[in-house]
N, C-alpha and C positions, 0 to 999 in steps of 0.2 A: 565919861567920854566927853569931848567938846562938842559944842553946837556947831553945825556945819553951815558955814556962810559961803564957802567956795566949793568948787567941784570936788567930787570924791576921786581919790587916786585909784589906780588899778589894783593896788595892793589891798586898799580898804574894801573895794568891791569883791575881791577874791576872798577876803576874810569873812565877808557877809555870806557869800555863797557857801563857804566851808562851815559856817555857823560857829566860828571861833570867837564870837563876841559875847559879852554879858547882855542881858535883856534891855538895859538901858542904851547901850551903845548900838545894838540892832535896831531899836525903836527910832533913835535919832537919825540913823542912816536911812531907814525906810521912809521917815518923814520927809528927809531931804530929797530922796529919789522921787517921792510922790509930788514935790513941788518944782523940781528941776528937771525939765525935759532932756537936757544934754546927758545928765547921769542916768536918767531912766533909759535912754536909748543904749548907752554903753553897758549898763546892767543887763538889758534885754539881750544884747549881743553876746555877752558872756554866757548868759543862760542858754542861748541857742547853740553855741558852740560846745557847751558841756555835753559830752557823750557819757553815757553810762553803759558799761559793758553788759551784755546779757548774762544771765545765770548760766552756769556750766550745764545744768540739766535741760535747759530749754530745747536744745537741738534734739536731744534724744526723745523728749516728750512730744515734740512736733512730729518726728519721724514715726514714733509709736502710734500717735493718734491718726496719721494718714494711713497706717496699715490696718486700722480697726474696720470692722465689718460695715459700720454705719457710714463712714466716709466713702468707702469703696462702692457701697449700694447708691449713695447719692450721686457719685461721679457717673456711675453706669446709667442711672435713671436720666440723668441730664444729657448724656451723650445720645441715649436712645431716643429721648425727647426731640433733640435736634434733628436726628436722622428721620424720625417719624414725621416731623413737621415738613422736612424737605420732601419726603416721599409723598405726602398728601398734596403739597403744592405741585409737584410734578404730575400727579394724577389730575389735578384740576386743569392744568395747562394742556395736558394730553387730551382730556375730555373736550375741552373748548376747541382745540384744534380739530379733532375728529368731527364734532358737531358742526363746525363751520365748513369743512370739506363736504360733508354730506348735504348741508343746505345748498351749497354752492354748486355742486356737480351732479348729485344723484337724484334730485327732484325732477319729476317729468314736466316738461314745459307745457304740454296741453293740459293734462289732468281733467279732473271732474269738478264741476261747480257744486254748490250746495244743493241745488235743485235736482241734481242727478243727470243733467244734460252735459254732453261733452262740449268743451270750450274749443275755440279754434286753436290750432298750433301756433306758437310764437317762434320766431327765429332764435337760434342758439345765442347769438351776440346780445340780443334783448334780454334773454333769460339770464345770461351771465352778468350783465350790467345790473338788472334788477335785483337778482338774488345776491350779487356781490355786494351791493349796497345795504341791503337788508342784513346780510351776514355780518357785514362791517359794524352796523349798528348793534346787532346782537352781541358780537365780540366786545365792542366797547362797553355795553351794559354789563356783560359778564365779567369784564376786567375790572370795572368799578366795583361790582359785588365782591369779587375775590379780593380786592385791595382792602375793601371795608372789613371783610371777614379777617383777614390778616391783621388788620390794625386792632380789631376787637380781641383777637387771640393774644396779641402783644400786650394789650392793656390788662388782660387777665393775669399774665405772668408777672 
């Protein structure tokens, strides 16, 4: 085969792809493609457009594999895992909401001190303001902990 000083034709590139060349002809074309970026791009374009039909048995094999017990079990576990994570997250949010409502509304404004003496009663608005800010801080901290816990769970998966 001739030494290639000019660009390869489409027919020559197609012969190379079909492997219809002798060893020497194939070698000289590949050397040219290695040194010529224009021909290399054209050859790569032909290779990208070259589609190989799948084997006839592939569809049946894939369908049979998806019906297997192993694949069905993995799918069920994954779905159950998503539902379980959502359920646990909902429980965390519900608990945080219940705890914040308890702290905000059901704590006695007067209460007892550590020494066992009765403290003076405080007005309801002051209690709500004070407990509300503490509850807000508590919820913020709880939210951060939950967020970090979800991040750790996501990293483990």
